[in-house]
C-alpha positions in Angstrom: -111.4 21.9 41.6 -112.1 25.0 39.5 -108.4 26.7 37.6 -108.7 29.8 40.0 -108.5 27.4 43.2 -106.2 25.0 41.3 -104.0 28.3 40.8 -103.9 29.5 44.6 -102.8 26.3 45.7 -100.2 25.8 42.9 -98.2 29.2 44.0 -97.6 27.1 47.1 -96.5 24.2 45.8 -94.6 26.1 43.0 -92.7 27.9 46.0 -92.0 24.5 47.7 -90.5 23.1 44.3 -88.3 26.2 44.0 -86.7 26.0 46.8 -86.4 21.6 46.7 -84.9 22.1 43.3 -82.5 24.9 44.6 -81.5 22.8 47.6 -80.7 19.9 45.2 -78.3 21.9 43.3 -81.2 22.7 40.3 -80.9 25.5 38.0 -83.0 28.2 40.0 -83.8 30.1 36.9 -85.2 27.1 35.0 -87.5 26.4 37.7 -88.3 30.2 37.8 -88.9 30.0 34.1 -91.6 27.0 34.9 -93.2 28.2 38.0 -93.9 31.8 35.7 -95.2 29.3 32.8 -97.6 27.4 35.0 -98.9 30.4 36.4 -99.5 32.0 33.4 -101.3 29.0 32.5 -103.4 28.7 35.3 -104.9 32.4 34.9 -105.1 31.8 31.0 -107.2 28.9 31.9 -109.1 30.7 34.7 -110.2 33.3 32.3 -110.6 31.0 29.2 -113.5 29.1 32.0 -114.7 32.4 33.3 -115.6 33.9 29.9 -117.1 30.0 28.4 -119.3 30.7 32.0 -120.6 34.2 30.9 -121.1 32.9 27.5 -122.0 35.2 24.2 -125.8 35.7 24.3 -126.2 37.7 21.0 -128.5 35.7 18.7 -126.9 34.7 15.4 -127.5 37.2 12.8 -129.9 36.3 9.8 -127.8 34.3 7.2 -128.9 31.6 4.5 -127.0 28.5 6.2 -126.0 27.5 9.4 -122.5 27.3 10.9 -120.5 24.3 12.1 -117.2 25.2 13.9 -115.1 22.2 13.2 -112.1 21.3 15.4 -109.7 18.9 14.0 -106.6 19.0 14.6 -105.4 16.6 11.2 -106.3 18.6 8.6 -105.3 19.5 4.9 -102.1 19.4 3.8 -101.7 17.3 6.5 -102.2 14.0 5.5 -102.8 10.6 7.7 -106.0 8.4 8.6 -107.2 11.2 10.8 -107.5 14.0 8.2 -110.4 12.2 5.7 -113.0 12.4 8.1 -113.0 15.5 9.0 -112.3 16.7 5.3 -115.4 14.7 4.4 -117.4 17.6 6.8 -115.8 20.6 5.5 -116.2 19.3 1.6 -119.4 18.4 1.6 -121.3 21.1 4.4 -121.7 24.0 2.0 -123.7 21.5 -0.2 -125.9 20.6 2.5 -126.7 23.7 4.0 -123.8 24.8 6.0 -120.9 27.0 6.7 -117.8 25.4 8.0 -115.4 27.2 9.8 -112.2 24.7 10.6 -109.6 25.2 13.4 -106.3 23.2 13.2 -103.0 22.6 13.4 -100.3 24.4 11.3 -98.4 22.2 9.3 -94.7 21.5 10.4 -93.9 21.6 6.4 -95.1 22.3 2.9 -97.4 20.1 1.7 -96.6 17.3 -0.6 -98.5 16.0 -3.5 -100.6 14.1 -1.3 -101.3 17.0 1.2 -101.7 18.9 -2.1 -104.1 16.9 -3.2 -106.5 17.4 -0.2 -106.1 20.8 -0.1 -107.4 21.2 -3.7 -110.4 19.1 -3.1 -111.3 21.5 -0.4 -114.3 24.7 -1.3 -113.6 27.8 -1.4 -116.4 28.9 1.3 -114.6 26.9 4.0 -112.4 29.1 6.7 -109.3 27.5 8.1 -107.7 29.0 11.3 -104.2 27.4 12.1 -103.7 27.5 15.5 -100.1 28.9 16.7 -98.1 26.4 19.1 -98.7 28.0 22.7 -95.3 29.0 24.3 -96.3 28.4 27.8 -94.4 25.2 29.2 -96.0 24.4 32.9 -94.8 22.1 35.2 -95.7 18.9 34.7 -95.8 17.9 37.9 -97.9 20.8 39.2 -100.2 21.6 36.0 -103.1 18.9 34.6 -102.0 16.8 31.8 -104.5 15.1 28.9 -104.0 14.2 26.0 -102.7 17.4 23.2 -102.2 19.3 26.6 -103.8 21.8 28.5 -102.5 24.9 27.1 -103.0 23.7 23.5 -106.8 23.4 24.0 -106.8 27.1 25.4 -105.0 28.4 22.4 -107.3 26.5 20.2 -110.2 28.3 22.0 -108.7 31.6 21.5 -108.5 30.6 17.7 -111.6 29.4 17.1 -113.0 33.2 18.7 -110.7 34.7 16.5 -111.9 32.8 13.3 -115.9 33.1 14.1 -115.5 36.7 15.3 -119.2 38.2 15.4 -120.7 35.0 14.3 -122.2 32.5 17.0 -121.9 28.8 15.8 -125.2 26.5 15.5 -123.1 23.8 17.0 -119.2 23.1 17.7 -117.8 19.4 16.6 -114.4 18.3 18.1 -112.8 15.8 16.3 -110.4 13.3 18.1 -107.7 12.7 18.8 -105.7 14.5 20.0 -108.1 14.9 23.1 -107.6 18.7 24.0 -110.0 19.4 21.0 -112.7 17.8 23.3 -111.7 20.4 25.9 -111.5 23.4 24.1 -114.9 22.4 22.1 -116.7 22.0 26.0 -115.3 26.1 26.6 -116.7 26.6 23.3 -119.8 25.3 23.2 -120.4 26.8 26.7 -119.3 30.0 25.1 -121.8 30.1 22.4 -124.5 28.2 24.5 -124.9 25.7 21.4 -124.8 22.3 20.2 -121.5 20.0 21.1 -121.0 17.2 19.3 -117.9 14.8 19.9 -116.3 12.9 17.2 -114.4 10.2 18.1 -112.6 8.4 15.3 -110.8 6.6 17.7 -111.0 6.2 21.6 -109.7 8.7 24.2 -108.9 6.8 27.8 -109.9 3.2 26.9 -107.6 3.9 23.4 -105.3 0.6 23.2 -102.6 2.5 21.1 -99.9 4.7 21.6 -101.0 7.8 19.7 -103.1 8.6 22.4 -101.6 9.9 25.5 -103.3 10.3 28.4 -102.0 12.4 31.8 -103.4 12.5 35.0 -106.6 14.4 33.9 -107.9 12.6 31.1 -110.6 10.2 32.6 -111.9 13.0 34.7 -112.2 15.3 31.5 -113.5 12.5 29.0 -116.3 11.9 31.8 -117.1 16.0 31.9 -116.9 16.1 28.2 -119.4 13.5 27.6 -121.9 14.8 30.4 -121.5 18.0 28.4 -122.0 16.5 24.4 -125.6 16.8 23.0 -124.1 14.0 20.7 -121.2 11.3 20.8 -120.4 10.0 17.4 -118.4 6.9 17.3 -117.2 4.9 14.2 -118.2 0.9 15.2 -121.1 -0.7 16.8 -118.3 -2.4 19.1 -117.2 0.9 20.6 -120.5 2.4 21.4 -121.1 -0.6 23.0 -118.1 -0.6 25.0 -118.1 3.4 25.9 -122.0 2.8 27.3 -120.4 0.1 29.3 -117.3 1.5 31.0 -119.2 4.8 31.1 -121.4 5.2 33.9 -124.5 7.5 33.0 -123.6 8.0 29.3 -126.9 8.2 28.0 -127.5 5.6 25.0 -129.7 8.1 23.3 -127.2 10.7 22.5 -124.5 8.2 21.0 -124.7 7.6 17.5 -122.4 5.1 15.2 -121.3 6.9 12.1 -118.6 5.1 10.0 -115.8 6.1 8.4 -116.0 5.9 4.6 -114.3 6.1 1.0 -114.3 8.9 -1.6 -115.3 7.7 -5.1 -114.6 11.0 -7.0 -110.7 9.1 -5.8 -111.2 6.5 -8.1 -111.3 5.9 -11.7 -114.8 6.0 -13.2 -114.0 3.2 -15.9 -115.4 0.0 -14.9 -113.2 -1.8 -17.6 -110.2 -0.9 -14.9 -110.5 -3.8 -12.8 -110.1 -6.4 -15.9 -107.1 -4.3 -16.9 -105.5 -4.7 -12.9 -105.8 -8.3 -12.5 -102.6 -9.9 -11.4 -101.1 -12.6 -13.5 -101.8 -16.4 -12.7 -98.4 -17.5 -10.8 -97.9 -14.1 -9.4 -99.1 -12.3 -6.6 -98.3 -8.7 -5.6 -99.6 -8.2 -2.3 -100.2 -4.5 -1.2 -100.2 -3.1 2.5 -101.3 1.0 1.6 -101.6 3.2 4.6 -99.1 4.3 7.5 -96.9 1.8 9.4 -96.6 2.8 12.4 -96.7 1.2 16.3 -100.2 0.7 15.9 -99.5 -1.0 12.7 -96.6 -3.0 12.9 -95.1 -5.3 10.3 -93.2 -7.7 12.1 -95.5 -10.5 12.9 -96.5 -10.8 9.2 -93.0 -10.4 8.0 -92.1 -13.4 10.7 -94.6 -15.6 9.6 -93.7 -14.8 5.8 -90.1 -15.7 6.4 -91.1 -19.4 7.5 -93.4 -19.9 4.8 -90.1 -19.2 2.8 -88.0 -21.3 4.6 -90.6 -24.4 4.3 -91.3 -23.7 1.0 -88.6 -21.4 -1.2 -90.8 -21.6 -4.6 -93.0 -19.0 -2.7 -90.3 -16.1 -2.8 -90.4 -16.1 -6.8 -94.1 -16.1 -6.6 -94.5 -13.2 -4.6 -94.3 -9.7 -4.2 -94.3 -7.6 -1.3 -95.4 -4.2 -1.6 -95.6 -1.4 1.0 -97.3 2.2 0.0 -97.3 5.2 2.4 -95.6 6.4 5.6 -93.4 4.4 7.8 -91.4 4.6 11.0 -88.6 3.8 11.8 -89.2 1.0 13.9 -91.5 -0.4 10.5 -88.1 0.4 8.4 -85.7 -1.9 10.7 -88.3 -4.5 10.4 -88.6 -4.7 6.9 -84.8 -4.2 6.6 -84.2 -7.5 8.8 -87.0 -9.5 6.6 -84.4 -12.1 5.4 -85.9 -11.7 1.5 -85.6 -7.9 0.6 -85.7 -9.5 -3.2 -89.5 -9.5 -3.0 -90.4 -6.4 -0.8 -90.9 -3.1 -2.7 -91.1 0.3 -0.3 -93.6 3.2 -2.2 -93.4 6.7 -0.9 -96.8 8.7 0.1 -98.9 9.1 -2.9 -101.7 11.1 -3.7 -105.0 9.3 -2.9 -105.6 8.4 -6.6 -102.7 7.2 -7.1 -102.3 4.9 -4.0 -105.8 3.3 -5.6 -104.6 2.6 -9.0 -101.7 0.8 -6.9 -104.6 -0.9 -5.1 -106.2 -2.2 -8.1 -103.1 -3.3 -9.8 -102.4 -5.6 -6.8 -103.5 -9.3 -6.6 -104.4 -9.1 -3.1 -104.5 -5.9 -0.2 -102.7 -6.5 3.1 -104.7 -5.9 6.4 -102.9 -6.0 10.2 -105.9 -7.2 12.5 -103.9 -7.3 15.9 -106.3 -7.6 19.0 -106.4 -4.2 19.9 -108.2 -3.5 16.7 -111.1 -5.7 17.9 -113.4 -2.8 18.4 -112.4 -0.9 15.3 -113.0 -0.8 11.2 -109.6 0.9 9.8 -109.9 3.5 7.2 -107.7 1.9 4.8 -110.4 -1.5 5.0 -112.9 0.7 3.2 -110.7 1.8 0.3 -109.7 -1.7 -0.1 -113.3 -2.6 -0.4 -113.7 0.0 -2.9 -110.5 -1.4 -4.6 -112.3 -4.6 -5.2 -109.2 -6.9 -4.6 -109.4 -9.7 -2.2 -108.4 -8.5 1.4 -105.8 -10.8 3.5 -106.8 -10.1 6.9 -103.5 -10.8 9.3 -105.0 -11.7 12.5 -108.4 -13.2 13.9 -111.5 -11.3 15.6 -112.9 -8.2 15.9 -114.8 -5.7 13.9 -112.8 -6.2 10.7 -112.7 -9.7 10.2 -116.2 -10.1 10.8 -116.8 -7.6 7.9 -114.5 -9.1 5.5 -116.3 -12.5 6.6 -119.9 -11.3 5.8 -118.9 -9.8 2.2 -116.7 -12.5 1.6 -114.2 -10.2 0.5 -111.0 -11.8 1.3 -109.3 -14.2 3.7 -108.6 -14.4 7.4 -105.7 -16.0 8.7 -104.8 -16.3 12.3 -101.2 -14.5 12.9 -99.5 -17.0 14.8 -100.2 -20.0 11.8 -97.8 -19.8 9.0 -99.6 -22.7 7.6 -102.7 -20.9 7.3 -101.0 -18.2 5.5 -99.2 -20.3 3.3 -102.8 -22.1 2.4 -104.0 -18.8 1.7 -101.6 -17.3 -0.6 -101.3 -20.6 -2.7 -105.2 -19.5 -3.0 -104.8 -16.3 -3.9 -102.4 -17.0 -6.6 -105.0 -19.7 -8.0 -107.8 -17.0 -7.5 -106.8 -13.6 -9.2 -110.1 -11.9 -9.3 -112.2 -10.1 -7.8 -113.9 -11.0 -4.2 -117.2 -12.1 -3.1 -120.4 -10.8 -4.5 -120.3 -8.0 -6.2 -123.7 -6.4 -6.1 -123.5 -7.3 -2.4 -120.3 -5.3 -2.2 -121.5 -2.2 -4.5 -124.6 -2.3 -2.4 -122.1 -1.6 0.8 -120.1 0.9 -0.5 -122.9 3.1 -1.7 -123.9 3.3 2.1 -120.3 4.1 2.9 -119.3 6.9 1.2 -117.8 9.8 2.8 -120.6 11.7 1.6 -123.0 9.9 3.3 -120.4 10.2 6.4 -121.1 13.9 6.3 -124.8 13.5 5.3 -125.7 11.5 8.2 -123.8 13.8 10.4 -125.4 17.1 9.6 -128.6 15.8 9.3 -128.2 14.8 13.3 -126.6 17.9 14.0 -129.6 19.6 12.3 -132.4 17.5 14.2 -130.7 18.5 17.4 -131.2 22.1 16.4 -134.9 21.5 16.3 -135.2 20.4 19.9 -134.5 24.0 21.3 -131.8 25.5 23.3 -128.8 22.8 24.5 -128.3 21.9 27.6 -126.4 24.2 29.7 
């Protein structure tokens, strides 16, 4: 059903809902505000859909570079795992012949040191437009719901038009989550009659984690966006295979695996840095670097480690456990319940170069690899490998464990086996050295820089522009 038809149908439902609410003693003024907000949202949506259908047919003006409209909700000064991939496109686009216009969220707080570091890495030529939070609050029951919100998609559409002005982009790339950006990208690509690329940093309706919150319309909108996309970018082979399996009719020829990467500029150029920071024999600093949240809970690891120390108390004197980065309240509670707080050190969120120095100063780096990560390679694993420190993968199976084993870059242990964890810690205490085949790891790292990620993405978009007018 199109938005205008939904508008007519919703009026009847809202009248019935309003009357029922008054009979039940609910606040009629609150219901009235919700009704007005819902009708206004439907009207806004209908106008957006109509505008996109009519399109803007003016030809792009001659200019020295192509224009990419990049929709990325997590962008500096916001710092989380979703920031770095779109930042790489903005950072390297100019050198590759593209003018990049970014539409993103408004930060909720002033930038910290880590956010400022990322802002400083952004070229002056990149224009960044911040989306004002929409004020409409439509009915939860009578308005379609998608991850991020339909009204936020409409606000993103409006901000993108304002940012572009008279310029028509050559391509729209929407990076999700959140996935209201895919809906906004769908309408913007129709409006400007340009290429649409969907960048799945994480999966949408097939996502196993709770940082994506599907509503009652996500599946339909995911299918619609996939059908309209000229390119579908995914970060791992497993995700591409899974998408082809669950979405009937998805053209595999439009799917491309473009992995995440690491940033060489954030690392010390001195090769001797490794030798200076190797851990002393008999002592091990085990570091987790990144966001501790619901998708990376430390509970299972801490329980296994507590059992190791119960069986072998001397292990507590040989081990220091370091958590570097943002921590959710639930993660802090789990750490607080750990029976050996004397071996735990909590370090706040740091700029990437400072965090990288702590990685290299560690004896080993900790990666949580629960079953839900089977189709994922977390961005932190690229940084871990760049640190040239052994990686302790807690949990078997999936892409991450396969990669660490293939590069001989660390040890994979079963999540429910304290004995295997103890054996891994013993080995790391005995062998405080860089892992695997240095030449093989160096070759792999050379193929997975963020500059390479950006180059592959822009080459794909450029090749599609030579194929003619995008599909309507």
